C-alpha positions as CSV (number, residue, x, y, z in Angstrom):
1,M,-115.5,23.8,-177.3
2,L,-113.7,20.6,-176.6
3,W,-114.3,21.2,-172.9
4,L,-118.1,21.0,-173.2
5,P,-118.5,17.2,-173.2
6,Y,-116.4,17.0,-170.1
7,A,-118.4,19.7,-168.4
8,L,-121.6,17.8,-169.2
9,I,-120.2,14.6,-167.9
10,S,-119.2,16.5,-164.7
11,A,-122.7,17.9,-164.4
12,I,-124.4,14.5,-164.8
13,S,-121.9,12.9,-162.3
14,A,-122.5,15.7,-159.8
15,A,-126.3,15.2,-160.1
16,A,-125.8,11.5,-159.4
17,T,-123.6,12.3,-156.5
18,A,-126.4,14.2,-154.7
19,V,-128.8,11.3,-154.9
20,L,-126.3,8.5,-154.2
21,A,-124.7,10.5,-151.3
22,K,-128.1,11.2,-149.8
23,R,-128.7,7.4,-149.6
24,G,-125.1,6.8,-148.4
25,V,-125.3,9.1,-145.4
26,E,-128.4,7.4,-144.0
27,G,-127.5,6.0,-140.6
28,I,-123.8,6.9,-140.5
29,P,-121.9,10.1,-139.6
30,S,-121.5,12.5,-142.5
31,T,-117.8,12.9,-141.8
32,L,-117.3,9.1,-142.1
33,A,-119.3,9.1,-145.3
34,T,-117.1,11.9,-146.7
35,A,-113.9,10.0,-145.8
36,L,-115.2,6.8,-147.5
37,R,-116.1,8.7,-150.6
38,T,-112.7,10.4,-150.6
39,V,-110.9,7.0,-150.5
40,V,-112.9,5.9,-153.6
41,V,-112.1,9.2,-155.4
42,L,-108.4,8.8,-154.5
43,I,-108.1,5.3,-155.8
44,F,-110.0,6.1,-158.9
45,A,-108.0,9.2,-159.7
46,W,-104.6,7.4,-159.2
47,L,-105.8,4.5,-161.4
48,M,-106.7,7.1,-164.1
49,V,-103.2,8.7,-163.7
50,F,-101.4,5.4,-164.2
51,Q,-103.8,4.3,-167.0
52,A,-103.1,7.5,-168.9
53,G,-99.3,7.3,-168.3
54,E,-99.3,10.6,-166.6
55,S,-97.4,9.6,-163.5
56,R,-94.0,10.5,-165.0
57,A,-95.1,14.2,-164.9
58,L,-94.8,14.0,-161.1
59,S,-91.2,14.9,-161.2
60,S,-91.9,18.1,-163.1
61,L,-94.5,19.6,-160.7
62,S,-93.6,23.1,-159.6
63,R,-93.8,24.3,-156.0
64,R,-96.4,26.8,-157.1
65,S,-98.6,24.1,-158.7
66,L,-98.3,21.9,-155.6
67,I,-99.3,24.8,-153.3
68,Y,-102.4,25.7,-155.4
69,L,-103.4,22.1,-155.7
70,A,-103.0,21.6,-152.0
71,L,-105.2,24.6,-151.3
72,S,-107.7,23.4,-153.9
73,G,-107.7,20.0,-152.1
74,L,-108.4,21.7,-148.8
75,A,-111.3,23.7,-150.4
76,T,-112.7,20.5,-151.8
77,G,-112.5,18.7,-148.5
78,I,-114.3,21.5,-146.8
79,S,-116.9,21.5,-149.5
80,W,-117.4,17.8,-149.4
81,L,-117.7,17.7,-145.6
82,A,-120.3,20.5,-145.6
83,Y,-122.1,19.0,-148.5
84,F,-122.5,15.6,-146.9
85,R,-123.6,17.2,-143.6
86,A,-126.2,19.3,-145.5
87,L,-127.4,16.2,-147.3
88,Q,-127.7,14.4,-144.0
89,L,-129.8,17.2,-142.6
90,G,-131.9,18.3,-145.6
91,P,-133.5,17.0,-148.8
92,A,-131.2,16.5,-151.8
93,S,-133.6,18.5,-153.9
94,R,-132.8,21.6,-151.9
95,V,-129.2,20.9,-150.9
96,A,-127.9,20.3,-154.4
97,P,-129.2,23.6,-155.9
98,I,-127.7,25.6,-153.1
99,D,-124.4,23.7,-153.5
100,K,-124.5,24.7,-157.2
101,L,-124.2,28.4,-156.1
102,S,-120.6,27.5,-156.6
103,L,-121.2,28.0,-160.3
104,P,-122.0,31.8,-160.2
105,L,-119.4,32.2,-157.4
106,A,-116.8,30.6,-159.7
107,V,-117.7,33.0,-162.5
108,L,-117.2,35.9,-160.1
109,L,-113.9,34.6,-158.7
110,A,-112.6,33.9,-162.2
111,A,-113.3,37.5,-163.2
112,L,-111.9,39.0,-160.0
113,L,-108.9,36.7,-159.3
114,L,-108.0,35.3,-162.7
115,G,-108.8,38.4,-164.7
116,E,-111.0,36.4,-167.1
117,T,-113.3,38.4,-169.3
118,V,-116.9,37.5,-168.6
119,S,-119.6,38.4,-171.2
120,W,-122.9,39.9,-170.2
121,K,-124.6,36.7,-171.2
122,V,-122.5,34.8,-168.7
123,W,-123.3,37.3,-166.0
124,V,-127.0,37.1,-166.7
125,G,-126.8,33.3,-166.7
126,A,-125.0,33.4,-163.3
127,L,-127.6,35.7,-161.9
128,L,-130.4,33.4,-163.1
129,M,-128.6,30.4,-161.6
130,T,-128.4,32.3,-158.3
131,A,-132.1,33.2,-158.5
132,G,-133.0,29.6,-159.2
133,A,-130.9,28.2,-156.4
134,L,-132.3,30.7,-153.9
135,L,-135.9,29.9,-155.0
136,T,-135.3,26.3,-153.8
137,I,-134.8,27.6,-150.2
138,A,-138.4,28.8,-149.8
Protein backbone atom coordinates (compact mmCIF):
# COMPACT_ATOMS: atom_id res chain seq x y z
CA MET A 1 0.00 0.00 0.00
CA LEU A 2 2.59 2.52 -1.14
CA TRP A 3 -0.27 4.81 -2.15
CA LEU A 4 -1.63 5.22 1.38
CA PRO A 5 0.78 7.92 2.64
CA TYR A 6 0.04 10.00 -0.45
CA ALA A 7 -3.71 9.54 0.02
CA LEU A 8 -3.38 10.70 3.64
CA ILE A 9 -1.35 13.74 2.59
CA SER A 10 -4.07 14.47 0.04
CA ALA A 11 -6.79 14.23 2.69
CA ILE A 12 -4.93 16.51 5.12
CA SER A 13 -4.23 19.02 2.36
CA ALA A 14 -7.84 18.95 1.19
CA ALA A 15 -9.02 19.57 4.76
CA ALA A 16 -6.69 22.57 5.01
CA THR A 17 -7.98 23.78 1.64
CA ALA A 18 -11.52 24.12 2.97
CA VAL A 19 -10.50 26.29 5.92
CA LEU A 20 -7.95 28.37 4.00
CA ALA A 21 -10.27 28.88 1.03
CA LYS A 22 -13.16 29.91 3.28
CA ARG A 23 -10.98 32.74 4.60
CA GLY A 24 -9.66 33.51 1.11
CA VAL A 25 -13.06 34.07 -0.52
CA GLU A 26 -14.13 36.64 2.08
CA GLY A 27 -14.79 39.90 0.30
CA ILE A 28 -13.79 38.84 -3.23
CA PRO A 29 -15.65 37.09 -6.05
CA SER A 30 -15.40 33.31 -5.79
CA THR A 31 -14.37 33.02 -9.46
CA LEU A 32 -11.42 35.35 -8.87
CA ALA A 33 -10.43 33.35 -5.79
CA THR A 34 -10.52 30.17 -7.85
CA ALA A 35 -8.40 31.72 -10.59
CA LEU A 36 -5.79 32.92 -8.10
CA ARG A 37 -5.65 29.51 -6.44
CA THR A 38 -5.29 27.88 -9.85
CA VAL A 39 -2.28 30.05 -10.71
CA VAL A 40 -0.59 28.92 -7.49
CA VAL A 41 -1.39 25.26 -8.25
CA LEU A 42 -0.10 25.67 -11.82
CA ILE A 43 3.21 27.19 -10.72
CA PHE A 44 3.66 24.65 -7.93
CA ALA A 45 2.88 21.69 -10.22
CA TRP A 46 5.35 22.83 -12.92
CA LEU A 47 8.05 23.42 -10.30
CA MET A 48 7.52 19.83 -9.13
CA VAL A 49 7.71 18.53 -12.72
CA PHE A 50 11.05 20.24 -13.33
CA GLN A 51 12.41 19.38 -9.89
CA ALA A 52 11.65 15.70 -10.47
CA GLY A 53 13.11 15.79 -13.98
CA GLU A 54 9.84 14.66 -15.53
CA SER A 55 9.59 17.35 -18.21
CA ARG A 56 11.31 15.13 -20.77
CA ALA A 57 8.23 12.86 -20.72
CA LEU A 58 6.25 15.63 -22.45
CA SER A 59 7.36 14.41 -25.86
CA SER A 60 5.99 10.92 -25.24
CA LEU A 61 2.46 11.94 -24.24
CA SER A 62 -0.19 10.20 -26.30
CA ARG A 63 -3.19 11.95 -27.80
CA ARG A 64 -5.43 9.75 -25.64
CA SER A 65 -3.65 10.82 -22.45
CA LEU A 66 -3.87 14.47 -23.44
CA ILE A 67 -7.60 14.21 -24.11
CA TYR A 68 -8.30 12.49 -20.79
CA LEU A 69 -6.09 14.92 -18.88
CA ALA A 70 -7.81 17.87 -20.56
CA LEU A 71 -11.23 16.47 -19.62
CA SER A 72 -9.99 15.87 -16.09
CA GLY A 73 -8.78 19.48 -15.99
CA LEU A 74 -12.20 20.71 -17.08
CA ALA A 75 -13.85 18.62 -14.39
CA THR A 76 -11.40 19.99 -11.82
CA GLY A 77 -12.10 23.55 -12.93
CA ILE A 78 -15.85 23.05 -12.62
CA SER A 79 -15.36 21.42 -9.23
CA TRP A 80 -13.16 24.24 -7.93
CA LEU A 81 -15.45 26.99 -9.19
CA ALA A 82 -18.48 25.35 -7.57
CA TYR A 83 -16.56 24.59 -4.37
CA PHE A 84 -15.36 28.17 -3.91
CA ARG A 85 -18.84 29.52 -4.58
CA ALA A 86 -20.31 27.07 -2.07
CA LEU A 87 -17.68 28.12 0.50
CA GLN A 88 -18.54 31.74 -0.11
CA LEU A 89 -22.23 31.05 0.52
CA GLY A 90 -22.08 28.42 3.26
CA PRO A 91 -20.08 27.24 6.25
CA ALA A 92 -16.95 25.20 5.54
CA SER A 93 -18.09 22.60 8.08
CA ARG A 94 -21.05 21.81 5.83
CA VAL A 95 -19.61 22.49 2.38
CA ALA A 96 -16.53 20.28 2.78
CA PRO A 97 -18.42 17.09 3.72
CA ILE A 98 -20.80 17.51 0.79
CA ASP A 99 -17.83 18.09 -1.51
CA LYS A 100 -16.42 14.81 -0.22
CA LEU A 101 -19.36 12.97 -1.73
CA SER A 102 -16.85 12.78 -4.56
CA LEU A 103 -15.35 9.83 -2.68
CA PRO A 104 -18.31 7.45 -2.93
CA LEU A 105 -19.05 8.77 -6.42
CA ALA A 106 -15.47 7.96 -7.45
CA VAL A 107 -15.90 4.41 -6.14
CA LEU A 108 -19.09 4.04 -8.18
CA LEU A 109 -17.50 5.48 -11.34
CA ALA A 110 -14.39 3.32 -10.90
CA ALA A 111 -16.60 0.24 -10.79
CA LEU A 112 -18.84 1.28 -13.69
CA LEU A 113 -16.38 2.97 -16.06
CA LEU A 114 -13.04 1.41 -15.19
CA GLY A 115 -14.31 -2.08 -14.38
CA GLU A 116 -12.59 -2.07 -11.00
CA THR A 117 -13.62 -4.76 -8.58
CA VAL A 118 -15.00 -3.17 -5.44
CA SER A 119 -15.33 -5.25 -2.29
CA TRP A 120 -18.39 -5.19 -0.08
CA LYS A 121 -16.33 -3.42 2.59
CA VAL A 122 -15.59 -0.58 0.18
CA TRP A 123 -19.28 -0.35 -0.78
CA VAL A 124 -20.29 -0.22 2.89
CA GLY A 125 -17.65 2.44 3.54
CA ALA A 126 -18.89 4.47 0.57
CA LEU A 127 -22.46 4.22 1.85
CA LEU A 128 -21.36 5.34 5.32
CA MET A 129 -19.46 8.28 3.80
CA THR A 130 -22.60 9.21 1.89
CA ALA A 131 -24.75 8.99 5.01
CA GLY A 132 -22.24 11.06 6.97
CA ALA A 133 -22.09 13.76 4.32
CA LEU A 134 -25.85 13.90 4.03
CA LEU A 135 -26.21 14.23 7.82
CA THR A 136 -24.27 17.50 7.64
CA ILE A 137 -27.00 19.08 5.50
CA ALA A 138 -29.65 18.93 8.23
